[in-house]
C-alpha positions as CSV (number, residue, x, y, z in Angstrom):
1,M,9.9,-7.9,18.0
2,A,8.8,-8.3,14.4
3,R,8.5,-5.7,11.7
4,A,5.6,-5.7,9.3
5,K,5.2,-3.8,6.1
6,V,1.9,-3.1,4.3
7,Y,1.7,-1.7,0.8
8,I,-1.7,-0.4,-0.3
9,T,-2.7,0.6,-3.8
10,L,-6.0,1.4,-5.5
11,K,-7.4,-1.5,-7.5
12,E,-7.2,-1.3,-11.3
13,G,-10.1,0.6,-12.7
14,I,-10.5,2.8,-9.6
15,L,-9.8,6.5,-10.4
16,D,-6.7,7.9,-8.8
17,P,-7.0,11.7,-8.9
18,Q,-3.8,12.1,-6.8
19,G,-1.9,10.0,-9.2
20,K,-3.2,12.0,-12.2
21,T,-2.1,15.3,-10.5
22,V,1.4,13.9,-9.9
23,L,1.4,12.7,-13.6
24,R,0.5,16.2,-14.9
25,A,3.1,17.8,-12.7
26,L,5.8,15.4,-13.9
27,K,4.8,16.1,-17.5
28,S,4.9,19.8,-16.9
29,L,8.5,19.4,-15.5
30,G,9.5,17.7,-18.8
31,Y,9.3,14.1,-17.7
32,E,7.5,12.9,-20.8
33,E,8.5,9.3,-20.4
34,V,6.2,8.8,-17.5
35,G,3.0,7.1,-18.8
36,D,1.0,6.7,-15.6
37,V,1.2,7.3,-11.8
38,R,-0.7,5.4,-9.1
39,V,-0.4,6.8,-5.6
40,G,-0.6,4.4,-2.6
41,K,0.2,4.0,1.1
42,Y,3.1,2.3,2.8
43,M,3.0,1.5,6.5
44,V,5.6,-0.1,8.9
45,L,4.3,-1.7,12.1
46,E,6.3,-3.1,15.0
47,L,4.7,-6.2,16.3
48,D,5.3,-8.2,19.5
49,G,5.7,-11.9,19.0
50,D,7.8,-14.4,17.1
51,D,5.2,-16.7,15.5
52,K,5.3,-15.5,11.9
53,A,2.2,-17.3,10.8
54,R,0.2,-15.9,13.7
55,L,1.5,-12.4,13.1
56,E,0.7,-12.6,9.4
57,E,-2.9,-13.7,10.3
58,R,-3.3,-10.8,12.7
59,L,-1.8,-8.3,10.3
60,G,-4.2,-9.5,7.6
61,E,-7.1,-8.9,10.1
62,M,-5.8,-5.4,10.9
63,T,-5.4,-4.5,7.2
64,E,-8.8,-5.8,6.2
65,R,-10.6,-4.1,9.2
66,L,-8.7,-0.7,9.3
67,L,-5.6,-0.1,7.2
68,A,-7.1,-0.8,3.8
69,N,-10.5,-0.6,2.1
70,P,-10.7,-4.0,0.4
71,I,-13.5,-2.9,-1.8
72,I,-11.3,-0.4,-3.7
73,E,-7.8,-1.2,-2.6
74,D,-5.3,-4.1,-3.0
75,Y,-2.6,-4.7,-0.5
76,Q,0.5,-6.7,0.1
77,M,2.1,-7.6,3.4
78,E,5.5,-8.7,4.7
79,V,6.4,-9.8,8.2
80,E,10.0,-10.0,9.2
81,I,10.9,-11.8,12.4
């Protein structure tokens, strides 16, 4: 059994209204040192198999087809066997 982690964030230049809301809230609580906030997604998947290269390939397919929107989002993946 392998564990995969996928980190998804909006690409630079894409507006992040949720991040701006969090930024305003932090500032209103007195955290003036925060300059910007970008909100993303983090997913953990349990995968069957022990061929790391194959699992990375399949995870890339899953991420491109469903988990992320590659037009507006960047992603990073990790597979641990």
